[in-house]
N, C-alpha and C positions, 0 to 999 in steps of 0.2 A: 397159224401160222408159225414157221419154223424158227427156232432160236435164232440162226445164221440171219434171217429176213429182218426180224424184231431190232437185230444191232444195226444192222443197214439202215432201217428207218428210223432207229433214235439219233445216229450217228445223223443223218442228213437233217432231221428236224432240229436236231443242237446247233449243227451249223447253220442253220436258217436263222435261228433264234440270234446266234452271235455275229453273225454278220449285221443282222436288223439293228443291233446294238451298237455296233461298230459305224455304222452308217449314220446312227446318231450322233456320236463324237465326232465323225468326220466331218459332218454338214454344220454342225454348229461352231467347230474349228476354222472352219473356211470364213463364216460369216463374222467372226469377230476377229478376221485378219491374222490369225497364226497359221504358220507354212507348215503343211503335211508333208513330210518327207518319204512317206511310204504308207499305202493302205494295202493289206494282204490277206488273201484268204487262203487260209489252212496255218500250219505251222511245220518248221524244220527247212530242210535247203529248198531254193527256190528252182522250180521246173520252169517258169514263164514269167517275165518282167515287160512291163513297156511303160516309157516314161512320157507322161503328157503334161506339159509344164513343168511345174515343179517337184510335183507328185509322180512318184513310181506306183506303179499298180502291179501286185504280183500275185501268182497262183502258186502255192508251197505244196510240198511233197504230202504232208499228213491231213487229209483233208477233213481235219477237225479244227472250227474256232475260226477265228479270223482278229485282226490287230490293227490301229492305228498308229504311227508314229509322228510325230509332231516333234519340229525343230526345239532346242531349248527348253524342255520339259523341267529340268531343274537349274538353269542358268540364266538368271534376269538380265546378265548382258547381251543376250543373243537377239538380234532385231529378228523380229517378226515369230520369237517364241514365243511358248507358253507360258512361261516364268515371268517372262516382261509384262505382260497384262495383268487388267486388277483382278483384284478378288472375284468380282461378277461374273466377269467372263470365265475366269477359271473354274468359277463354280457351275456355270450354264454348262461348259464342256463336261464337266465331270458327271452333270445330272443328265444329260442330254440320251445317254446310253440306257441307263434304266428307265427314262420317261418313253423311249422309244418301245422296251419291252412292255411299259404298262400299256400304253396305247393299243400296241399291236395284240395283248391278251384280251381287251375289250372288243377289239376288232374283231379276234376270232371266235369270242364267245356269241357277237352278236350274229357274224354268220353261221357258227354251229346253231343257234337259235331259229334264224330266221329260214337256213336252208333243212340243215337235219330233222329238227325236231316237226318244222311244219310240214315236211314232207311225210313224215311217219305217221304223224297225227292226221293231217288233211288228205296227203296224197292226191290222187286224180280221182278217187270214188267218193268223195265228201269228207263231213267232218264227224268225227266218232264220238258220242256222246259219253262221256266218263261216269258221270253219277245224275241223278236228279233227285230235289229237295222235294222232301215230302210235302204234301198239300199244295205242290206250286202247278201254274197253268200247265205246265211241262207234262207234270205227271197227270193232270187232268184228262190231258191230251192224247194221254197213251206210251207218250216217250217212256224208254227203259234206257238203262247202261246199254251199251256198245251195240245199239243202234246207229246208224249210218245217215244223218243228213245231208241229202242229195242237191236239196233245191228249197228254198224257202220261199 
């Protein structure tokens, strides 16, 4: 893979992780009643924005990252603001992004082992024997490492 293609794939994967992270903050913010002013994909100047309800959804010039802008992040007097919520609600909002990343990591590991590893070991040809224990029924039956079991 060329260096340029590697950089593009890295940017896409990093943006995907950042978007998932920010979606966690966004969903929990909405669930606890915090008004979200903007949910943006990318950074820099806005290329496209659409307001739906009280939230503006934007796509920005630099395609790296994402962000959630909630009202009243520092001002507890703002109605529907994050600072006006209790400590458990704020902690839930802050923790939601990393928790989404953690769940996503476990999901991707599961998919990797369920699809990639299973396909390389099992494939369509059968199951490859990695090793055979001495004096085991498999050895007595003549099974050797690298044999492929097609049917039982």
